[in-house]
Residue frames relative to the residue before (quaternion, step in Angstrom):
aa qw qx qy qz dx dy dz
X 1.0000 0.0000 0.0000 0.0000 0.00 0.00 0.00
X 0.0946 -0.8248 0.5571 0.0208 3.57 -0.82 0.90
X 0.4027 -0.6678 0.5633 0.2730 3.53 -1.28 0.44
X 0.3665 -0.7464 0.5122 0.2151 3.56 -0.75 1.02
X 0.3663 -0.6962 0.5753 0.2239 3.51 -1.04 0.85
X 0.7015 -0.5054 0.2891 0.4110 3.59 -1.15 0.50
X 0.7468 0.3861 -0.2352 0.4878 3.62 1.00 -0.66
X 0.6416 0.5740 -0.3057 0.4068 3.60 1.22 0.16
X 0.2950 0.7967 -0.4988 0.1714 3.59 1.06 0.49
X 0.6089 0.5303 -0.3741 0.4562 3.60 1.21 -0.15
X 0.3590 0.7619 -0.4773 0.2507 3.59 1.28 -0.04
X 0.4096 -0.7461 0.4782 0.2168 3.57 -0.92 0.91
X 0.3865 0.7253 -0.4941 0.2836 3.64 1.22 0.01
X 0.3874 -0.7411 0.5007 0.2237 3.55 -0.95 0.84
X 0.7743 0.1950 -0.1212 0.5897 3.61 1.22 -0.40
X 0.1125 0.7952 -0.5864 0.1058 3.57 -0.85 0.96
X 0.5142 -0.6247 0.4978 0.3123 3.54 -1.35 0.29
X 0.1187 -0.7633 0.6314 0.0683 3.55 -0.99 0.90
X 0.1529 -0.8033 0.5742 0.0411 3.57 -1.05 0.82
X 0.7078 -0.4028 0.3457 0.4662 3.53 -1.35 0.04
X 0.7004 0.5057 -0.2685 0.4261 3.57 0.94 -0.93
X 0.8186 0.2700 -0.1360 0.4884 3.61 0.88 -0.80
X 0.3596 0.7790 -0.4693 0.2087 3.62 1.25 0.00
X 0.6517 0.5319 -0.3334 0.4257 3.58 0.87 -0.91
X 0.7295 0.4238 -0.2491 0.4757 3.57 0.93 -0.83
X 0.7590 0.4201 -0.2372 0.4372 3.57 0.70 -1.05
X 0.7380 0.3495 -0.2231 0.5324 3.57 1.18 -0.44
X 0.7524 0.4053 -0.2445 0.4581 3.60 0.49 -1.17
X 0.7067 0.4366 -0.2790 0.4818 3.60 0.74 -0.97
X 0.6691 0.5092 -0.3154 0.4400 3.57 0.89 -0.88
X 0.6061 0.5883 -0.3570 0.3988 3.60 1.10 -0.63
X 0.5722 0.5624 -0.3903 0.4516 3.59 1.24 -0.19
X 0.6845 0.4428 -0.2716 0.5115 3.58 1.28 -0.32
X 0.7886 -0.0451 0.0850 0.6074 3.56 1.00 -0.87
X 0.5484 -0.6055 0.4407 0.3720 3.66 -0.96 0.69
X 0.1772 -0.7808 0.5937 0.0806 3.56 -1.01 0.88
X 0.1950 -0.7523 0.6227 0.0914 3.57 -0.76 1.12
X 0.1517 -0.8138 0.5588 0.0501 3.58 -0.61 1.14
X 0.1539 -0.7885 0.5942 0.0390 3.56 -0.74 1.16
X 0.1450 -0.7744 0.6136 0.0521 3.56 -0.50 1.25
X 0.1128 0.8120 -0.5465 0.1712 3.56 -0.51 1.22
X 0.1408 -0.7510 0.6298 0.1395 3.56 -1.37 -0.05
X 0.6177 -0.5915 0.3682 0.3647 3.61 -1.07 0.65
X 0.6928 0.4919 -0.2755 0.4496 3.61 1.06 -0.69
X 0.5943 0.6073 -0.3374 0.4052 3.60 1.31 -0.31
X 0.3499 -0.7745 0.4916 0.1896 3.58 -0.33 1.28
X 0.6554 0.4905 -0.3398 0.4631 3.67 0.84 -0.76
X 0.5987 0.5573 -0.3591 0.4496 3.59 1.13 -0.64
X 0.6576 0.5115 -0.3108 0.4575 3.58 1.01 -0.82
X 0.6364 0.5074 -0.3235 0.4826 3.58 1.20 -0.46
X 0.7217 0.4550 -0.2477 0.4591 3.56 0.88 -1.00
X 0.6015 0.6305 -0.3573 0.3361 3.58 0.91 -0.92
X 0.7017 0.4564 -0.2959 0.4601 3.63 0.71 -0.95
X 0.6005 0.5516 -0.3638 0.4504 3.61 1.09 -0.63
X 0.6724 0.4924 -0.2936 0.4683 3.58 0.89 -0.96
X 0.6603 0.5125 -0.3114 0.4521 3.58 0.94 -0.88
X 0.6581 0.5046 -0.3150 0.4615 3.58 0.96 -0.82
X 0.6726 0.4925 -0.3011 0.4630 3.59 0.92 -0.88
X 0.6126 0.5309 -0.3499 0.4695 3.59 1.08 -0.66
X 0.6700 0.5043 -0.2952 0.4578 3.56 0.97 -0.84
X 0.7047 0.4557 -0.2544 0.4807 3.57 1.13 -0.66
X 0.5584 0.6842 -0.3576 0.3036 3.58 1.24 -0.32
X 0.3344 -0.7618 0.4913 0.2579 3.60 1.24 -0.21
X 0.7408 -0.4460 0.2245 0.4494 3.54 0.96 0.90
X 0.4255 0.7106 -0.4733 0.3000 3.61 1.21 0.16
X 0.7791 -0.0611 0.0055 0.6239 3.59 1.23 -0.44
X 0.2523 -0.7217 0.6137 0.1973 3.53 -1.34 0.26
X 0.3671 -0.7364 0.5381 0.1825 3.55 -1.24 0.56
X 0.1366 -0.7663 0.6250 0.0597 3.56 -0.88 1.04
X 0.1948 -0.7809 0.5867 0.0895 3.58 -0.82 1.03
X 0.0509 -0.7988 0.5993 -0.0092 3.57 -0.75 1.09
X 0.2504 -0.7519 0.5974 0.1230 3.57 -0.60 1.21
X 0.3321 -0.7948 0.4707 0.1909 3.60 -0.31 1.24
X 0.5829 0.5715 -0.3793 0.4355 3.61 1.17 -0.45
X 0.7466 0.3931 -0.2003 0.4979 3.55 1.03 -0.82
X 0.7758 0.2664 -0.1294 0.5571 3.59 1.22 -0.37
X 0.0238 0.8606 -0.5061 0.0519 3.52 0.67 1.18
X 0.5759 0.6078 -0.3834 0.3898 3.58 1.12 -0.55
X 0.7187 0.4169 -0.2614 0.4914 3.58 0.79 -0.97
X 0.6057 0.5487 -0.3559 0.4532 3.59 1.09 -0.64
X 0.6581 0.4894 -0.3054 0.4839 3.59 1.01 -0.80
X 0.6522 0.5319 -0.3190 0.4358 3.59 0.93 -0.92
X 0.7534 0.3615 -0.2004 0.5114 3.58 1.02 -0.76
X 0.4536 -0.7407 0.4094 0.2793 3.56 1.33 0.40
X 0.2129 0.7658 -0.5649 0.2215 3.54 0.83 1.06
X 0.0450 -0.8354 0.5470 -0.0283 3.57 -0.34 1.27
X 0.7804 0.1264 -0.0622 0.6093 3.57 1.23 -0.42
X 0.1199 -0.7893 0.5993 0.0595 3.56 -1.07 0.75
X 0.4998 -0.1426 -0.8521 -0.0620 1.43 -2.27 1.06
X 0.1094 -0.7526 0.6464 0.0617 3.51 -1.19 0.73
X 0.1052 -0.8070 0.5811 0.0083 3.57 -0.83 1.01
X 0.0402 -0.7934 0.6071 -0.0182 3.56 -0.85 1.03
X 0.2384 -0.7528 0.5987 0.1346 3.56 -1.02 0.86
X 0.1179 -0.7991 0.5893 0.0189 3.57 -0.64 1.21
X 0.0241 0.7889 -0.6104 0.0675 3.57 -0.74 1.11
X 0.8435 -0.0211 -0.0301 0.5358 3.58 -0.79 1.06
X 0.7318 -0.4689 0.2289 0.4385 3.54 0.95 0.95
X 0.7096 0.4155 -0.2496 0.5114 3.59 1.27 0.04
X 0.5474 -0.5930 0.4772 0.3478 3.54 -1.25 0.51
X 0.2305 -0.7855 0.5629 0.1138 3.58 -0.65 1.13
X 0.7562 -0.2136 0.1764 0.5929 3.59 0.93 -0.92
X 0.1102 -0.7959 0.5936 0.0445 3.57 -1.26 0.25
X 0.0216 -0.7705 0.6327 0.0738 3.53 -1.34 0.21
X 0.2581 -0.7462 0.5931 0.1575 3.55 -1.27 0.43
X 0.7127 0.4285 -0.3336 0.4440 3.54 -1.13 0.69
X 0.5781 -0.6024 0.4369 0.3345 3.53 -1.31 0.37
X 0.1650 -0.8020 0.5701 0.0679 3.56 0.16 1.29
X 0.4494 -0.6377 0.5358 0.3229 3.61 -1.05 0.62
X 0.7012 -0.5109 0.2948 0.4004 3.57 -1.16 0.56
X 0.6499 0.5114 -0.3583 0.4333 3.68 0.81 -0.75
X 0.6614 0.4950 -0.3135 0.4683 3.61 1.02 -0.73
X 0.6180 0.5256 -0.3469 0.4707 3.58 1.07 -0.69
X 0.6432 0.5217 -0.3191 0.4607 3.57 0.97 -0.87
X 0.6525 0.5081 -0.3127 0.4673 3.58 0.97 -0.82
X 0.6152 0.5477 -0.3294 0.4616 3.57 1.03 -0.84
X 0.6873 0.4766 -0.2792 0.4717 3.57 0.89 -0.95
X 0.6479 0.5315 -0.3228 0.4398 3.57 0.93 -0.87
X 0.6826 0.4968 -0.2827 0.4553 3.57 1.01 -0.80
X 0.8040 0.3626 -0.1372 0.4509 3.56 1.05 -0.76
X 0.6187 0.5503 -0.3678 0.4233 3.60 1.10 -0.46
X 0.5594 -0.5996 0.4411 0.3647 3.60 -1.05 0.64
X 0.5077 -0.6323 0.4922 0.3165 3.56 -1.16 0.64
X 0.6878 -0.4471 0.3578 0.4460 3.56 -1.31 0.15
X 0.6566 0.5154 -0.3131 0.4531 3.58 0.98 -0.82
X 0.6465 0.5198 -0.3195 0.4581 3.57 1.00 -0.80
X 0.6499 0.5083 -0.3120 0.4711 3.57 1.01 -0.83
X 0.6634 0.5009 -0.3095 0.4616 3.58 0.93 -0.86
X 0.6415 0.5162 -0.3254 0.4650 3.59 1.00 -0.79
X 0.6389 0.5193 -0.3263 0.4643 3.59 1.00 -0.79
X 0.6461 0.4990 -0.3165 0.4831 3.58 1.00 -0.80
X 0.6119 0.5547 -0.3392 0.4503 3.56 1.10 -0.70
X 0.6328 0.5190 -0.3267 0.4728 3.58 1.02 -0.81
X 0.6402 0.5190 -0.3235 0.4649 3.59 1.00 -0.82
X 0.6408 0.5104 -0.3185 0.4769 3.59 1.01 -0.81
X 0.6286 0.5390 -0.3286 0.4543 3.57 1.00 -0.83
X 0.6768 0.4912 -0.2899 0.4654 3.58 0.91 -0.94
X 0.6873 0.4766 -0.2832 0.4694 3.60 1.09 -0.67
X 0.5855 -0.6189 0.3527 0.3870 3.58 1.27 -0.12
X 0.5560 0.5917 -0.3970 0.4279 3.58 1.28 -0.01
X 0.0627 -0.8618 0.5028 0.0252 3.57 0.50 1.20
X 0.6017 0.5671 -0.3726 0.4214 3.61 1.07 -0.62
X 0.6907 0.4515 -0.2763 0.4927 3.57 0.90 -0.92
X 0.6121 0.5434 -0.3475 0.4574 3.59 1.05 -0.74
X 0.6614 0.5041 -0.3131 0.4587 3.58 0.91 -0.89
X 0.6304 0.5274 -0.3386 0.4579 3.59 0.98 -0.80
X 0.6713 0.4989 -0.2948 0.4621 3.59 0.92 -0.93
X 0.6561 0.5119 -0.3199 0.4530 3.58 0.92 -0.86
X 0.6741 0.4862 -0.3054 0.4646 3.60 0.92 -0.85
X 0.6295 0.5138 -0.3367 0.4758 3.60 1.03 -0.69
X 0.6305 0.5343 -0.3268 0.4585 3.56 0.99 -0.85
X 0.7057 0.4739 -0.2670 0.4541 3.57 0.82 -0.99
X 0.5696 0.5774 -0.3890 0.4367 3.59 1.16 -0.44
X 0.7549 0.3524 -0.2017 0.5151 3.58 1.07 -0.70
X 0.7863 0.1329 -0.0471 0.6016 3.56 1.21 -0.54
X 0.1861 -0.8554 0.4730 0.0992 3.60 0.32 1.27
X 0.7113 0.4435 -0.2605 0.4790 3.61 1.17 -0.41
X 0.3714 0.7463 -0.4883 0.2583 3.62 1.23 0.14
X 0.3857 -0.7761 0.4544 0.2061 3.56 -0.40 1.27
X 0.6278 0.5391 -0.3486 0.4401 3.61 0.96 -0.79
X 0.6911 0.4738 -0.2820 0.4672 3.57 0.89 -0.93
X 0.6299 0.5369 -0.3360 0.4495 3.59 0.99 -0.79
X 0.7033 0.4529 -0.2686 0.4776 3.56 0.84 -0.98
X 0.6578 0.5192 -0.3184 0.4430 3.58 0.91 -0.89
X 0.6719 0.4729 -0.2962 0.4871 3.57 0.91 -0.87
X 0.6123 0.5564 -0.3426 0.4451 3.58 1.05 -0.72
X 0.6432 0.5185 -0.3191 0.4643 3.59 1.00 -0.82
X 0.6462 0.5066 -0.3193 0.4730 3.58 1.02 -0.77
X 0.6780 0.5024 -0.3009 0.4443 3.58 0.87 -0.95
X 0.6604 0.5013 -0.3274 0.4532 3.59 0.91 -0.81
X 0.6492 0.4990 -0.3177 0.4781 3.59 1.06 -0.70
X 0.6646 0.4719 -0.2955 0.4983 3.59 1.21 -0.47
X 0.5869 -0.6144 0.3557 0.3893 3.59 1.28 0.00
X 0.5357 0.6169 -0.4093 0.4060 3.59 1.27 0.15
X 0.1437 -0.8355 0.5272 0.0572 3.55 0.29 1.28
X 0.6655 0.5115 -0.3179 0.4409 3.59 0.85 -0.91
X 0.6615 0.5016 -0.3124 0.4618 3.57 0.93 -0.85
X 0.6612 0.5004 -0.3040 0.4690 3.57 0.97 -0.85
X 0.6434 0.5253 -0.3184 0.4569 3.58 0.98 -0.85
X 0.6412 0.5286 -0.3166 0.4573 3.57 1.01 -0.82
X 0.6770 0.4806 -0.2926 0.4744 3.59 0.92 -0.89
X 0.6141 0.5458 -0.3408 0.4570 3.58 1.06 -0.76
X 0.6607 0.5235 -0.3060 0.4424 3.57 0.99 -0.80
X 0.6925 0.4694 -0.2724 0.4752 3.58 1.18 -0.51
X 0.6038 0.6118 -0.3491 0.3733 3.59 1.17 -0.56
X 0.2553 -0.7464 0.6012 0.1276 3.54 -1.13 0.81
X 0.5634 -0.6215 0.4346 0.3277 3.58 -1.02 0.85
X 0.0708 0.7637 -0.6388 0.0609 3.56 -0.99 0.95
X 0.5915 -0.6125 0.3895 0.3511 3.58 -1.00 0.82
X 0.7359 0.4629 -0.2556 0.4229 3.58 0.85 -0.95
X 0.7370 0.2989 -0.2445 0.5546 3.61 1.22 0.04
X 0.2409 0.8094 -0.5082 0.1691 3.57 1.20 0.44
X 0.6821 0.4821 -0.3009 0.4602 3.59 0.89 -0.88
X 0.6603 0.5044 -0.3177 0.4568 3.60 0.92 -0.85
X 0.6435 0.5183 -0.3216 0.4624 3.57 1.03 -0.79
X 0.6349 0.5157 -0.3233 0.4758 3.58 1.03 -0.78
X 0.6381 0.5247 -0.3252 0.4602 3.59 1.03 -0.77
X 0.6575 0.5056 -0.3156 0.4610 3.57 0.95 -0.86
X 0.6372 0.5154 -0.3302 0.4683 3.59 0.91 -0.86
X 0.6651 0.5176 -0.3017 0.4458 3.56 0.94 -0.95
X 0.6903 0.4798 -0.2905 0.4571 3.57 0.85 -0.93
X 0.6138 0.5262 -0.3490 0.4739 3.59 1.07 -0.68
X 0.6459 0.5151 -0.3221 0.4624 3.61 0.91 -0.87
X 0.6822 0.4892 -0.2933 0.4575 3.58 0.85 -0.96
X 0.6629 0.5078 -0.3066 0.4568 3.58 0.95 -0.87
X 0.6302 0.5460 -0.3340 0.4394 3.58 1.05 -0.75
X 0.7603 0.3629 -0.1872 0.5052 3.58 1.12 -0.66
X 0.5982 0.6072 -0.3456 0.3925 3.59 1.27 0.07
X 0.4037 0.7525 -0.4564 0.2502 3.59 1.26 0.01
X 0.6049 0.5657 -0.4325 0.3565 3.54 -1.12 0.74
X 0.5463 -0.5981 0.4776 0.3401 3.53 -1.26 0.53
X 0.5030 -0.6953 0.4229 0.2911 3.56 -0.71 1.10
X 0.6606 0.5192 -0.3155 0.4411 3.58 0.90 -0.89
X 0.6734 0.4902 -0.2952 0.4680 3.57 0.91 -0.91
X 0.6467 0.5220 -0.3210 0.4542 3.56 1.00 -0.82
X 0.6492 0.5092 -0.3220 0.4644 3.59 0.99 -0.80
X 0.6350 0.5266 -0.3275 0.4608 3.57 1.01 -0.79
X 0.6482 0.5142 -0.3131 0.4663 3.58 1.00 -0.82
X 0.6769 0.5022 -0.2957 0.4495 3.57 0.90 -0.95
X 0.6588 0.4951 -0.3110 0.4734 3.58 1.03 -0.74
X 0.6667 0.5023 -0.3018 0.4606 3.58 1.02 -0.79
X 0.8038 0.0646 -0.0002 0.5914 3.57 1.05 -0.74
X 0.2838 -0.7972 0.5116 0.1491 3.61 -0.12 1.28
X 0.6574 0.4992 -0.3115 0.4707 3.59 1.24 -0.34
X 0.4653 0.6554 -0.4578 0.3799 3.61 1.27 0.15
X 0.1444 -0.8470 0.5083 0.0582 3.56 0.21 1.29
X 0.5598 0.5896 -0.3936 0.4290 3.59 1.16 -0.49
X 0.6810 0.4727 -0.2794 0.4844 3.56 0.90 -0.94
X 0.6515 0.5240 -0.3142 0.4498 3.57 0.95 -0.88
X 0.6507 0.5112 -0.3134 0.4660 3.60 0.98 -0.83
X 0.6682 0.5025 -0.3101 0.4526 3.59 0.85 -0.94
X 0.6626 0.4971 -0.3085 0.4676 3.59 0.95 -0.85
X 0.6382 0.5278 -0.3267 0.4554 3.59 0.99 -0.80
X 0.6708 0.4892 -0.2979 0.4711 3.57 0.95 -0.84
X 0.6152 0.5243 -0.3416 0.4794 3.58 1.10 -0.67
X 0.6337 0.5246 -0.3257 0.4660 3.57 0.99 -0.83
X 0.6624 0.5188 -0.3096 0.4430 3.58 0.88 -0.95
X 0.6934 0.4660 -0.2747 0.4761 3.58 0.89 -0.93
X 0.6842 0.4716 -0.2779 0.4820 3.58 1.20 -0.50
X 0.6031 -0.5999 0.3443 0.3973 3.57 1.26 0.18
X 0.5696 0.5707 -0.3900 0.4446 3.59 1.25 0.18
X 0.0954 -0.8775 0.4690 0.0310 3.51 0.57 1.28
X 0.7005 0.4957 -0.3140 0.4063 3.61 0.75 -0.94
X 0.6666 0.4575 -0.3456 0.4763 3.68 0.80 -0.72
X 0.5962 0.5504 -0.3651 0.4564 3.59 1.11 -0.59
X 0.6806 0.4895 -0.2904 0.4613 3.58 0.89 -0.92
X 0.6157 0.5417 -0.3464 0.4555 3.59 1.03 -0.76
X 0.6924 0.4736 -0.2809 0.4662 3.59 0.86 -0.95
X 0.6678 0.5007 -0.3048 0.4588 3.58 0.93 -0.86
X 0.6214 0.5285 -0.3348 0.4716 3.56 1.06 -0.72
X 0.6401 0.5195 -0.3224 0.4652 3.58 1.03 -0.76
X 0.6095 0.5352 -0.3478 0.4702 3.60 1.10 -0.68
X 0.6383 0.5156 -0.3231 0.4714 3.59 0.95 -0.88
X 0.6714 0.5064 -0.2937 0.4544 3.56 0.92 -0.91
X 0.6984 0.4867 -0.2651 0.4529 3.57 1.03 -0.84
X 0.7975 -0.1043 0.1255 0.5809 3.56 0.83 -1.01
X 0.2997 -0.7970 0.5026 0.1494 3.54 -0.08 1.33
X 0.7298 0.4500 -0.2442 0.4530 3.61 0.99 -0.78
X 0.3889 0.7514 -0.4695 0.2525 3.60 1.26 -0.10
X 0.8480 -0.1030 0.0148 0.5196 3.57 -0.77 1.16
X 0.6783 -0.5279 0.2818 0.4263 3.53 0.81 1.16
X 0.7166 -0.4750 0.2450 0.4481 3.53 0.81 1.11
X 0.1866 0.8353 -0.5005 0.1301 3.59 1.09 0.69
X 0.5909 0.5792 -0.3753 0.4177 3.60 1.09 -0.58
X 0.6944 0.4534 -0.2704 0.4889 3.57 0.83 -1.00
X 0.6555 0.5101 -0.3168 0.4580 3.58 0.92 -0.89
X 0.6274 0.5335 -0.3315 0.4602 3.57 1.07 -0.72
X 0.6468 0.5167 -0.3199 0.4608 3.58 0.97 -0.82
X 0.6435 0.5062 -0.3201 0.4766 3.59 0.96 -0.86
X 0.6316 0.5323 -0.3290 0.4578 3.58 1.03 -0.75
X 0.6425 0.5005 -0.3260 0.4800 3.58 0.99 -0.77
X 0.6126 0.5396 -0.3511 0.4585 3.60 0.97 -0.78
X 0.6885 0.5117 -0.2863 0.4267 3.59 0.92 -0.90
X 0.7226 0.4113 -0.2696 0.4858 3.61 1.06 -0.55
X 0.5488 0.5893 -0.4038 0.4341 3.59 1.26 -0.09
X 0.5871 -0.5233 0.4499 0.4231 3.61 -1.18 0.33
X 0.5918 -0.6226 0.3684 0.3555 3.63 -0.92 0.83
X 0.7253 0.4274 -0.2462 0.4804 3.59 1.11 -0.60
X 0.3657 0.7412 -0.4951 0.2679 3.60 1.22 0.24
X 0.4456 -0.7020 0.4818 0.2765 3.62 -0.80 0.93
X 0.5402 0.6306 -0.4037 0.3841 3.59 1.19 -0.39
X 0.5984 0.5973 -0.3709 0.3843 3.59 1.05 -0.71
X 0.7215 0.4180 -0.2570 0.4886 3.59 0.71 -1.04
X 0.6202 0.5636 -0.3464 0.4215 3.57 1.01 -0.79
X 0.7790 0.3525 -0.1915 0.4819 3.56 0.75 -1.02
X 0.5343 0.5636 -0.4226 0.4672 3.59 1.20 -0.23
X 0.6417 0.5237 -0.3202 0.4598 3.55 1.00 -0.81
X 0.6640 0.4936 -0.3038 0.4724 3.59 0.95 -0.85
X 0.6377 0.5205 -0.3232 0.4668 3.57 1.03 -0.80
X 0.6586 0.5182 -0.3103 0.4488 3.59 0.91 -0.90
X 0.6486 0.5320 -0.3311 0.4320 3.57 0.98 -0.81
X 0.6510 0.4803 -0.3145 0.4965 3.59 1.17 -0.54
X 0.6998 0.5005 -0.2851 0.4225 3.57 0.82 -1.01
X 0.8001 0.2983 -0.1362 0.5023 3.56 1.00 -0.80
X 0.4397 0.6865 -0.4706 0.3376 3.58 1.20 0.36
């Protein structure tokens, strides 16, 4: 069993020591990559000595489905107090930075196995999560392969539906993306990706038309809001966020009710596909608010 250093959270060890100092990184941050089972124990605790080897063996046999963090409560009272550990052994399963489930006492091995079976992500869920990571890293071909494999075994997997939808919409397959969006269910861990897919579908639905012809129409008639909307959506999908926002804001200013509030909805869609820290979001939200509430 080893203690992870701050820069070693990718370590493949299945069992390690977590402390007050490194708990946030080695347990909470790492749980976004792999479920972390946390065993709160002490050397003097006889039930802990019974349960500990069972947990360590199951972690070693799990083929990376989870890792085990050992926390000595005598040496790490700060984290034990923060997590309200009143009796040991206490075991908590952390997944994606949140408590998934827990139990107290020296469960026999069959009960521990049942606990893990009920709470650990399935093979499809793990593959879909890896697919999202590939998507974020830019490896869309591998992400698409993972998403399709996931959906072959789990057709309702929301991560795979949304991830594949994002790939299809970027490839120009609006119908395919719209179909996957209709099947996806809201989940906290893909809230941003789902918002991006909805936004891109909305923008693609309103971006139809030849760019040259649309520009000619807009120049000939500045009040041609259909042309202005289509060009703005094309700009947004092409990565030209600020000119898109300028045009969409002008649509809101000109006719708030145009195509069921398409100007405002278009702006919100652009906000959703921008990086969360983009200064354009606050800048143009403020401009939008000044029109809506003036």
